[in-house]
N, C-alpha and C positions, 0 to 999 in steps of 0.2 A: 311420187306425189310431192307437191311443194308444201313447205311449211307455211302456216298462216302468218301474215304480217310482212312477208318479203315481197318486194317489187319484182315484177318480171324483168328480165334483162331486155334492154332495148339497144340495139346496135345498128349503126348506119354503116354499111359496107360501101365505101367510096369506089371500090373496084367494080361493083355491079350497078351502082347508081350512075345514071347517064349524066353527061356533062351539062346538057341544057337544064336538068332539074337542079343541079348544084348552082348553076349560074342564076336561075330564077330565084332560088332561095336567097342567094347573096344579094341580088337586086332588091327583093322585097325587104330584107333585113335593113339594107342601107336606106331605102325609102321610109321605112318605119322609124328609123333613127332620126332621119331628117325631119319628119313630121313632129316628133317629140321635141327635137331641138328648137324648131321654129316656133311651135306653140308655147313652149315654156319660156321663151325669150320675149314673147309678145304679151302685152298687158291684157288683151282680150282674146288671146289665141285659143285657150281651151274652151271658152264660152262659144266662140264662133264655130269651132269644130263640133261641139256638142249640138248646137242648133242645126248645123248642116247634116250631121249624121242622123239626128232625130228626124228631120224632114225627109231624108232619103230612105230611111228604114221604116219608121213608124208613122210618118206624116200622113200616109194614105189611110191609115186606120184611125188615128187619134186627132187628125186635123193638123194643118200646117202651122208653123210659127208665124205669128202676126208681128211685123216690125213695130218698134216703139212709136214711130211717126204715124202709124195707122190706128193706134189704140185711142181709147177715150182720154180726154184731158186729165181727169183725176189719176188714171193709171200712169200716164206719162209723167205727171208730177211726182208720184210715188217712186217711179223708176229713177228719175233724175235726182231726187233727194237722196236715195240710197247710193247712187253713183257718187254724188259729191261727198257723202260720208266716207265711202270707200277710198276716194282719192285723197281726202283730207287726212285719213288715217295713214295712208301709204306715203304721202308727201306733205307733211304739215307745214314746211317752210315755203314751198313753191306754190301753194294753192290758197293763199290767204284771201284773194279776191273772190273765191268761190263761196266763202262764208256769207258775203253780202248778197250774192245771187240766191243762195239757199234761203236766207232770211226773207228776201223779196217774194220768193215762191210761196213760202209758208204764209206770209201776210195775204197774198192773193187767194190762197186756198181758204184761209180763215174768213176772208171777206166775201168769198163766193165769186170772185172775179176771174176764175180760170176760164179762158176763152174756149168756146166749144166749136 
């Protein structure tokens, strides 16, 4: 009888494991590493992956993702204001012009001039 708190031994015997299984595991590991590398180097990589995986797995149950361009104007404005805040925080020197755009959008929202 095993004592409580010990993990069972897990061994992979490469002599009895077939070569195609080992190769498949290596290929899947390499592809997974590639996805992580590409997504982490991209500014929107993880968000794009999240949306695509959500649509592919839960989209049929909870409804598909609606692209920003197809949403109502106030929702689009909220999204783009949040994006400009994020970009300004990440690149304060290179995104000075965005502050002007952000102010214009706020003025349009306040005046009720957001195009529908």
